C-alpha positions as CSV (number, residue, x, y, z in Angstrom):
1,X,33.1,107.2,52.6
2,X,36.3,108.8,51.4
3,X,39.4,106.9,52.7
4,X,42.6,108.9,53.3
5,X,45.6,108.2,51.0
6,X,47.9,107.0,53.8
7,X,45.2,104.4,54.8
8,X,44.8,103.3,51.1
9,X,48.6,102.9,50.8
10,X,48.7,100.7,53.9
11,X,45.8,98.6,52.7
12,X,47.4,98.1,49.3
13,X,50.6,97.0,50.9
14,X,48.7,94.3,52.8
15,X,47.1,93.1,49.5
16,X,50.4,92.1,48.1
17,X,51.7,88.4,48.1
18,X,53.8,89.1,51.2
19,X,50.6,88.6,53.2
20,X,48.7,85.3,53.2
21,X,45.5,84.7,51.3
22,X,43.3,84.6,54.4
23,X,44.6,88.1,55.4
24,X,44.0,89.5,52.0
25,X,40.5,88.1,51.8
26,X,39.6,89.5,55.3
27,X,40.8,93.0,54.1
28,X,38.7,92.8,50.9
29,X,35.7,91.9,53.1
30,X,36.3,95.0,55.2
31,X,36.6,97.1,52.1
32,X,33.1,96.1,51.0
33,X,31.2,95.7,54.2
34,X,33.0,97.8,56.9
35,X,34.9,100.7,55.6
36,X,34.9,102.4,59.0
37,X,36.5,99.2,60.5
38,X,39.0,99.2,57.7
39,X,40.0,102.8,58.5
40,X,40.4,101.9,62.2
41,X,42.5,98.9,61.3
42,X,45.0,100.9,59.1
43,X,45.1,104.5,60.2
44,X,48.2,104.1,62.3
45,X,50.8,101.6,63.5
46,X,50.3,99.9,66.8
47,X,52.6,101.7,69.3
48,X,54.5,100.7,72.4
49,X,52.8,102.3,75.4
50,X,53.5,102.0,79.2
51,X,52.6,98.3,79.0
52,X,54.1,97.4,75.6
53,X,52.0,96.9,72.5
54,X,48.3,96.2,73.0
55,X,45.4,96.3,70.7
56,X,42.4,94.6,69.1
57,X,43.0,91.4,67.2
58,X,42.4,91.5,63.4
59,X,44.0,92.4,60.1
60,X,45.9,95.6,59.6
61,X,48.9,97.5,61.0
62,X,46.8,98.9,63.8
63,X,45.8,95.4,65.0
64,X,47.4,92.5,66.8
65,X,48.1,89.7,64.2
66,X,50.9,87.5,63.0
67,X,52.4,90.3,60.9
68,X,52.5,93.1,63.4
69,X,53.8,90.7,66.1
70,X,56.1,89.1,63.5
71,X,57.6,92.4,62.5
72,X,58.1,93.4,66.2
73,X,59.8,90.1,66.9
74,X,62.0,90.4,63.8
75,X,63.1,93.9,64.8
76,X,63.7,92.7,68.4
77,X,65.8,89.8,67.1
78,X,67.9,92.1,65.0
79,X,68.3,94.5,68.0
80,X,69.3,91.6,70.3
81,X,72.0,90.5,67.9
82,X,73.4,94.0,67.8
83,X,73.2,94.5,71.5
84,X,74.8,91.2,72.5
85,X,77.3,90.5,69.7
86,X,79.2,87.2,69.7
87,X,76.9,85.8,72.5
88,X,74.4,83.0,72.4
89,X,71.1,84.7,72.8
90,X,68.2,83.3,74.8
91,X,64.6,84.5,75.1
92,X,61.7,83.2,77.2
93,X,58.0,83.5,76.2
94,X,54.8,83.2,78.4
95,X,51.2,83.8,77.5
96,X,47.8,84.2,79.2
97,X,44.3,82.9,78.8
98,X,43.3,85.2,75.9
99,X,42.1,84.1,72.5
100,X,45.0,83.2,70.3
101,X,47.6,83.8,73.0
102,X,49.0,80.3,72.6
103,X,49.2,80.4,68.8
104,X,50.7,84.0,68.9
105,X,53.3,82.9,71.5
106,X,54.3,80.0,69.2
107,X,54.5,82.4,66.3
108,X,56.8,84.7,68.3
109,X,58.9,81.7,69.2
110,X,59.1,80.7,65.6
111,X,60.5,84.1,64.5
112,X,63.0,84.2,67.4
113,X,64.2,80.7,66.5
114,X,64.4,81.5,62.8
115,X,66.9,84.2,63.8
116,X,69.1,81.8,65.7
117,X,67.8,82.7,69.2
118,X,67.3,79.9,71.7
119,X,63.7,80.1,73.0
120,X,62.2,78.8,76.3
121,X,58.4,78.6,75.7
122,X,56.0,77.8,78.6
123,X,54.1,74.7,77.7
124,X,50.8,76.3,78.9
125,X,49.5,79.6,80.2
126,X,51.3,81.3,83.1
127,X,51.1,84.5,85.2
128,X,53.0,87.5,83.8
129,X,55.2,87.9,86.9
130,X,56.6,84.3,86.4
131,X,57.9,85.5,83.0
132,X,59.9,88.2,84.7
133,X,61.2,85.7,87.2
134,X,62.0,83.0,84.5
135,X,64.0,85.5,82.5
136,X,66.6,85.9,85.2
137,X,66.3,82.3,86.4
138,X,67.1,81.0,83.0
139,X,69.8,83.7,82.2
140,X,67.9,85.2,79.2
141,X,68.5,88.5,77.5
142,X,64.9,89.0,76.6
143,X,61.4,87.9,77.5
144,X,58.0,88.3,76.0
145,X,54.5,87.8,77.4
146,X,51.4,87.6,75.2
147,X,48.7,89.4,77.2
148,X,46.3,92.3,77.2
149,X,45.9,92.4,81.0
150,X,42.3,93.2,81.9
151,X,41.3,94.7,78.5
152,X,38.1,93.3,76.8
153,X,38.1,89.9,75.1
154,X,38.9,91.2,71.6
155,X,42.3,92.5,72.7
156,X,45.7,90.9,72.9
157,X,49.2,92.3,73.5
158,X,52.9,91.9,73.6
159,X,55.1,93.0,76.5
160,X,58.9,93.0,76.1
161,X,61.3,92.4,79.0
162,X,65.0,92.9,79.1
163,X,67.9,91.1,80.8
164,X,67.3,92.6,84.3
165,X,63.8,91.2,84.3
166,X,62.0,94.5,83.9
167,X,60.0,95.8,80.9
168,X,62.0,97.7,78.3
169,X,62.8,101.4,79.1
170,X,65.1,104.0,77.4
171,X,67.4,103.5,75.6
172,X,66.3,100.0,74.6
173,X,62.7,100.9,73.8
174,X,63.6,103.7,71.3
175,X,66.3,101.5,69.8
176,X,64.0,98.6,69.3
177,X,61.2,100.7,67.9
178,X,63.6,102.4,65.4
179,X,64.7,98.9,64.1
180,X,61.1,97.7,63.8
181,X,60.0,100.9,62.0
182,X,62.8,100.5,59.4
183,X,61.7,96.9,58.6
184,X,59.5,95.7,55.8
185,X,57.0,92.9,56.3
186,X,58.7,90.8,53.7
187,X,61.8,90.7,55.9
188,X,60.1,88.7,58.7
189,X,61.6,85.2,59.1
190,X,58.6,83.0,59.9
191,X,60.2,79.6,59.4
192,X,61.0,78.1,62.8
193,X,64.1,76.2,63.8
194,X,62.3,73.8,66.1
195,X,65.7,72.6,67.5
196,X,66.0,76.0,69.2
197,X,62.5,75.9,70.9
198,X,62.5,74.4,74.4
199,X,59.3,73.9,76.4
200,X,59.4,74.7,80.1
201,X,56.9,74.2,83.0
202,X,57.2,72.6,86.5
203,X,60.9,73.3,87.2
204,X,60.4,77.1,86.8
205,X,57.0,76.9,88.6
206,X,58.6,75.3,91.7
207,X,61.5,77.8,91.7
208,X,59.0,80.7,91.4
209,X,56.8,79.6,94.2
210,X,59.8,79.0,96.5
211,X,61.1,82.5,95.7
212,X,57.7,84.0,96.3
213,X,57.3,82.4,99.7
214,X,60.9,83.5,100.7
215,X,60.2,87.1,99.6
216,X,56.6,87.6,100.9
217,X,56.5,85.6,104.2
218,X,57.4,87.3,107.5
219,X,57.3,84.8,110.3
220,X,53.5,84.7,110.7
221,X,52.7,81.8,113.2
222,X,51.1,78.7,111.7
223,X,48.0,79.2,114.0
224,X,47.5,82.7,112.6
225,X,47.6,81.4,109.0
226,X,45.2,78.7,109.8
227,X,42.8,81.2,111.4
228,X,42.6,83.4,108.3
229,X,39.6,82.7,106.2
230,X,40.3,83.6,102.5
231,X,38.2,83.9,99.3
232,X,40.2,83.8,96.1
233,X,39.2,84.3,92.5
234,X,41.3,84.1,89.4
235,X,38.6,85.8,87.2
236,X,39.1,83.1,84.5
237,X,42.8,84.0,84.3
238,X,46.3,82.6,84.8
239,X,46.6,82.9,88.6
240,X,44.8,79.6,89.1
241,X,48.0,77.8,87.8
242,X,50.1,79.1,90.8
243,X,48.3,80.9,93.5
244,X,46.5,77.9,95.1
245,X,49.8,76.0,95.3
246,X,51.5,79.1,96.8
247,X,48.8,79.3,99.5
248,X,49.2,75.6,100.3
249,X,53.0,75.7,100.5
250,X,53.0,78.9,102.5
251,X,50.7,77.3,105.1
252,X,47.3,79.0,104.4
253,X,44.7,76.1,104.4
254,X,41.4,78.0,104.5
255,X,41.1,79.2,100.9
256,X,37.7,79.2,99.2
257,X,38.1,79.5,95.4
258,X,35.2,80.9,93.3
259,X,34.6,77.8,91.3
260,X,32.6,79.5,88.6
261,X,35.6,81.6,87.7
262,X,38.3,79.0,88.2
263,X,38.7,77.8,84.6
264,X,40.8,80.1,82.3
265,X,38.5,81.6,79.6
266,X,39.3,84.4,77.3
267,X,35.6,85.4,77.1
268,X,35.5,86.1,80.8
269,X,31.9,84.8,80.9
270,X,30.9,85.7,84.4
271,X,32.1,89.4,84.5
272,X,31.6,92.5,82.4
273,X,35.3,93.2,82.8
274,X,38.0,91.0,84.4
275,X,39.4,94.1,86.1
276,X,39.8,93.8,89.9
277,X,39.8,97.6,90.1
278,X,36.0,97.4,89.4
279,X,33.8,96.2,92.3
280,X,31.5,94.4,89.9
281,X,34.3,92.0,89.0
282,X,34.5,90.7,92.6
283,X,30.8,90.4,93.1
284,X,30.8,86.5,93.1
285,X,33.8,86.5,95.4
286,X,32.1,88.9,97.8
287,X,29.0,86.8,97.9
288,X,31.1,83.7,98.7
289,X,32.9,85.7,101.5
290,X,29.6,86.4,103.2
291,X,28.5,82.7,102.8
292,X,31.8,81.4,104.3
293,X,32.3,84.3,106.8
294,X,35.7,85.0,105.3
295,X,38.0,87.7,106.5
296,X,39.5,88.8,103.1
297,X,38.7,88.6,99.4
298,X,41.4,88.6,96.7
299,X,40.9,88.7,93.0
300,X,43.6,88.8,90.3
301,X,43.3,90.0,86.7
302,X,43.8,87.6,83.7
303,X,47.6,87.8,83.6
304,X,47.9,87.9,87.4
305,X,49.9,91.1,87.8
306,X,47.2,93.1,89.6
307,X,45.1,92.3,92.6
308,X,41.8,93.6,94.1
309,X,41.4,93.2,97.8
310,X,38.2,93.4,100.0
311,X,38.2,93.3,103.8
312,X,35.6,93.7,106.5
313,X,35.1,97.2,107.7
314,X,34.2,98.3,111.3
315,X,30.6,97.2,110.7
316,X,31.7,93.8,109.5
317,X,30.8,94.4,105.9
318,X,33.1,93.6,103.0
319,X,34.7,96.7,101.6
320,X,36.8,96.9,98.4
321,X,40.1,98.7,99.0
322,X,41.6,100.8,96.2
323,X,45.1,100.3,94.8
324,X,46.5,103.1,96.9
325,X,45.2,101.7,100.1
326,X,46.5,98.2,99.4
327,X,49.9,99.7,98.5
328,X,50.0,101.7,101.7
329,X,49.1,98.7,103.9
330,X,51.7,96.4,102.3
331,X,54.4,99.1,102.3
332,X,53.8,99.9,106.0
333,X,53.9,96.2,106.8
334,X,57.2,95.7,104.9
335,X,58.7,98.8,106.5
336,X,57.7,97.6,110.0
337,X,59.1,94.1,109.4
338,X,62.4,95.5,108.0
339,X,62.6,97.8,111.1
340,X,62.0,94.9,113.5
341,X,64.7,92.9,111.8
342,X,67.2,95.8,112.1
343,X,67.6,96.1,108.4
344,X,66.9,99.8,107.9
345,X,70.0,102.0,107.8
346,X,69.1,104.7,105.2
347,X,70.4,102.6,102.2
348,X,66.9,101.2,101.3
349,X,64.1,102.6,99.2
350,X,60.5,102.2,98.3
351,X,59.2,103.2,94.9
352,X,56.0,104.5,93.4
353,X,54.6,106.6,90.5
354,X,53.6,110.2,89.9
355,X,49.9,109.3,89.8
356,X,49.9,107.4,93.0
357,X,49.1,108.6,96.6
358,X,51.6,111.0,98.1
359,X,51.1,109.1,101.4
360,X,53.7,106.5,100.4
361,X,56.3,109.3,100.6
362,X,55.2,110.1,104.1
363,X,55.6,106.4,105.1
364,X,59.1,106.2,103.7
365,X,60.1,109.4,105.5
366,X,58.7,108.1,108.8
367,X,60.8,105.0,108.6
368,X,64.0,106.7,107.4
369,X,64.1,105.0,104.0
370,X,64.5,106.8,100.6
371,X,61.6,107.3,98.3
372,X,61.8,107.2,94.5
373,X,59.1,108.2,92.1
374,X,58.8,107.5,88.4
375,X,56.3,107.7,85.5
376,X,53.3,105.5,85.4
377,X,54.0,101.9,84.9
378,X,56.0,99.3,86.7
379,X,58.8,99.4,84.2
380,X,59.9,102.6,85.9
381,X,59.9,101.1,89.3
382,X,61.9,98.2,88.0
383,X,64.3,100.7,86.4
384,X,64.9,102.3,89.9
385,X,66.4,99.0,91.1
386,X,68.8,99.0,88.1
387,X,69.6,102.8,88.5
388,X,70.4,102.6,92.2
389,X,72.4,99.4,92.8
390,X,73.8,100.7,96.0
391,X,70.3,100.8,97.5
392,X,68.1,97.8,98.6
393,X,64.6,97.8,97.2
394,X,62.0,97.0,99.9
395,X,58.8,97.2,97.8
396,X,56.7,99.5,95.7
397,X,53.4,100.0,93.9
398,X,51.1,102.2,92.0
399,X,47.5,103.2,92.3
400,X,46.3,100.7,89.6
401,X,46.2,97.7,91.9
402,X,49.8,96.5,91.4
403,X,52.6,95.8,93.9
404,X,56.1,94.4,93.8
405,X,57.8,92.8,96.8
406,X,61.6,92.9,96.7
407,X,63.4,92.5,93.4
408,X,63.1,88.8,92.6
409,X,60.4,89.8,90.1
410,X,60.9,93.1,88.3
411,X,57.2,93.8,87.6
412,X,54.0,94.0,89.5
413,X,53.3,90.6,90.9
414,X,49.9,89.5,92.2
415,X,51.3,86.1,93.3
416,X,53.6,87.7,95.9
417,X,51.2,90.5,96.7
418,X,48.4,88.0,97.4
419,X,50.6,86.2,99.9
420,X,51.8,89.5,101.4
421,X,48.3,90.9,102.0
422,X,47.4,87.6,103.7
423,X,50.4,88.0,106.0
424,X,49.1,91.5,106.8
425,X,45.6,90.1,107.5
426,X,46.7,87.0,109.4
427,X,48.9,89.0,111.8
428,X,46.3,91.7,112.3
429,X,43.6,89.1,113.2
430,X,46.0,87.3,115.5
431,X,46.4,90.5,117.6
432,X,42.6,91.2,117.7
433,X,42.7,93.8,114.9
434,X,41.7,93.8,111.2
435,X,43.2,95.0,108.0
436,X,40.7,97.9,107.9
437,X,41.6,99.0,111.4
438,X,45.3,98.9,110.6
439,X,44.6,101.2,107.6
440,X,42.8,103.7,109.8
441,X,45.7,103.7,112.3
442,X,48.0,104.5,109.4
443,X,45.8,107.5,108.5
444,X,46.1,108.8,112.1
445,X,49.9,108.4,112.1
446,X,50.7,109.7,108.6
447,X,47.7,111.8,107.4
448,X,44.4,110.8,105.8
449,X,45.0,110.6,102.0
450,X,41.9,109.9,99.9
451,X,42.2,109.3,96.1
452,X,39.6,109.1,93.3
453,X,40.0,108.1,89.6
454,X,37.9,109.5,86.8
455,X,38.4,107.4,83.6
456,X,36.9,108.7,80.3
457,X,36.8,106.3,77.4
458,X,37.2,107.7,73.8
459,X,37.4,104.9,71.3
460,X,39.0,104.8,67.8
461,X,40.6,107.4,65.6
462,X,38.1,110.1,66.6
463,X,38.5,109.3,70.3
464,X,42.2,109.6,70.1
465,X,41.8,113.1,68.5
466,X,39.4,114.1,71.3
467,X,41.9,113.0,74.0
468,X,44.7,114.8,72.3
469,X,42.6,118.0,72.1
470,X,41.7,117.7,75.8
471,X,45.4,117.6,76.8
472,X,46.1,120.6,74.4
473,X,43.4,122.6,76.0
474,X,44.6,121.8,79.6
475,X,48.1,122.9,78.5
476,X,47.2,126.1,76.6
477,X,44.6,127.2,79.2
478,X,45.9,126.0,82.5
479,X,43.4,125.9,85.4
480,X,44.3,128.7,87.9
481,X,41.8,127.8,90.6
482,X,40.1,124.5,91.5
483,X,37.3,124.3,94.1
484,X,38.2,127.8,95.5
485,X,41.8,126.8,95.9
486,X,44.6,128.5,93.9
487,X,46.8,126.2,91.8
488,X,50.3,126.9,93.1
489,X,52.2,124.4,90.9
490,X,51.8,122.9,87.5
491,X,54.0,120.0,86.4
492,X,54.1,119.4,82.6
493,X,55.9,116.1,81.9
494,X,55.8,116.7,78.2
495,X,57.9,119.8,78.4
496,X,59.7,118.6,81.6
497,X,58.8,122.0,83.2
498,X,57.4,122.5,86.7
499,X,56.0,126.0,87.0
500,X,55.1,127.9,90.2
501,X,51.9,129.8,89.0
502,X,52.2,132.3,91.9
503,X,55.8,133.4,91.3
504,X,56.2,132.4,87.6
505,X,59.4,130.5,88.6
506,X,60.2,127.4,86.4
507,X,62.2,124.3,87.1
508,X,63.3,121.6,84.8
509,X,62.2,118.1,86.0
510,X,64.7,115.3,85.7
511,X,62.4,112.6,84.4
512,X,61.6,111.1,80.9
513,X,59.0,113.0,78.9
514,X,55.4,111.9,79.1
515,X,52.0,113.3,78.2
516,X,51.0,114.1,81.8
517,X,49.9,117.2,83.6
518,X,49.8,117.5,87.4
519,X,48.1,120.4,89.3
520,X,48.9,121.1,93.0
521,X,46.6,123.4,94.9
522,X,47.3,125.4,98.0
523,X,45.4,123.1,100.3
524,X,47.6,120.1,99.3
525,X,45.2,118.6,96.7
526,X,46.8,117.0,93.6
527,X,45.0,116.5,90.2
528,X,46.7,114.6,87.4
529,X,45.6,114.3,83.8
530,X,47.0,111.5,81.7
531,X,46.0,109.7,78.5
532,X,46.3,105.9,79.0
533,X,49.2,104.2,77.2
534,X,47.3,101.0,76.6
535,X,43.6,101.8,76.5
536,X,41.5,104.4,74.6
537,X,41.0,106.5,77.8
538,X,42.0,109.7,79.4
539,X,42.4,109.5,83.2
540,X,42.2,112.1,85.9
541,X,43.7,111.1,89.3
542,X,42.5,113.2,92.2
543,X,44.2,113.1,95.7
544,X,43.1,115.1,98.7
545,X,44.3,114.9,102.3
546,X,43.8,116.2,105.8
547,X,44.8,115.2,109.4
548,X,42.9,112.5,111.2
549,X,43.2,112.9,115.0
550,X,41.5,109.7,116.0
551,X,40.2,106.5,114.4
552,X,36.7,107.3,115.9
553,X,36.5,110.4,113.7
554,X,37.2,108.5,110.4
555,X,33.7,108.7,109.0
556,X,33.3,112.4,109.7
557,X,36.6,113.3,108.2
558,X,36.1,111.0,105.2
559,X,32.8,112.8,104.4
560,X,34.7,116.1,104.3
561,X,37.3,114.6,101.8
562,X,34.5,113.1,99.7
563,X,32.9,116.5,99.4
564,X,36.2,118.0,98.4
565,X,36.6,115.4,95.7
566,X,33.1,115.9,94.5
567,X,33.7,119.7,94.2
568,X,37.0,119.2,92.3
569,X,35.2,116.9,89.8
570,X,32.5,119.6,89.3
571,X,35.0,122.4,89.1
572,X,37.0,120.6,86.3
573,X,33.7,119.5,84.6
574,X,34.7,115.8,84.8
575,X,31.2,114.5,85.7
């Protein structure tokens, strides 16, 4: 096959003495046996998306390896010295259960230390939210976590956090990327200064658990906690290092752990995907729940920032909630607790993202607190805390099974969210209700919002081109009608223009640019199209709503909304 010149140039650079013999041999092997894989490995540079840099491990500039991570860390080191002149600079590094995460974390620590930066390195794997906490706890300017969240086993990644504890956002992200892009691989300082690398563990763990219990506990009586029967699974990930201890210290004794999934393992041997968004991932936990007659199932992804929750429905069967539903339940609970404590005076806010349920806005309004919305990704919710220091952050989440309680951790945090949803469940059970019934009551009070996600995978170079073309087509030929309903508004976050399709009026949106389109129809439906920033996917987020007059009519009204979603999928040819 013919290989493009830009790919050949990149390959030839990697065959120079700057790169070690093993790397050069691996590239030569690809040249003779897998030219297609060679092309995929070199056709572009790995980019920072909504969750940092994430990709398949291997050789090449489009892969996760010592050189791509080394170059990013060298650029980050240079940027830190420029941003914090004449200051001692400190960074903290954590890593998850993925293959090579520990060695890659040490490599990142080596490069930082070679650049005169004091490094705190966790002595073993830890949840991602603990990295955000540790950054502020240890007074660091920067943090890194080596993780690829719930991606397949061949992936790894690199998330960068700034001094506020949140992931990097403008202007830091563009500044860092510019420095990295202007570096050559031979400028990476790989030789560690071991005197600057300090290993950390239990002290930070204990402080993190204490903070979690303070932030996510709300006076639930001991008897109610003891009465709640919980199934928990770490899905072979990092949460096993902290969640069981958090349960114990918070006073929840009846926790059944899925033993087959307890041991961290980067192959995730018992699941097709370690993603708690997918029902199949929680199959073993659901089976254990039926065996133990448990009230709630909680599963966390490998780096413990997302959680999946299942509860018993009105027929007593375990039902997996989606991310929007858990976000609504936890936000409503927090708002009610803040109201009971007399802490709401209009100077508080909750946060979410443009692809999440609009119902959270209705909740905020009902309780008299402000609502902030940002682009997809928790870095934008964390940025809200920084941008509005005069307001107190109550909590916030997004549809992809993530939630953040208060501002001790500036990222989605499945440790705190696990404890919080148990508080919701324990208090509901104590008053003769269930989590499911509490959700239905919220639908009656604030409107019944139903969401559905369509995720289309398009792998590799050709897949990326297909995804780009789909977005171009949606922009150049905007849909005027969906399921018999006129589209009244189209928001294009790439051009920052919101256009009323009925009047032709346009408004400039005050939000960072992103490759996202959102359609609003006259019946209140919302359809969002967005390429993923971290996976080879294009996602379509569908939200429909209607009034629910009584809990007893839930099933009948849900059937109407399900039919509406089905018709939208057909109208947009997404099936």
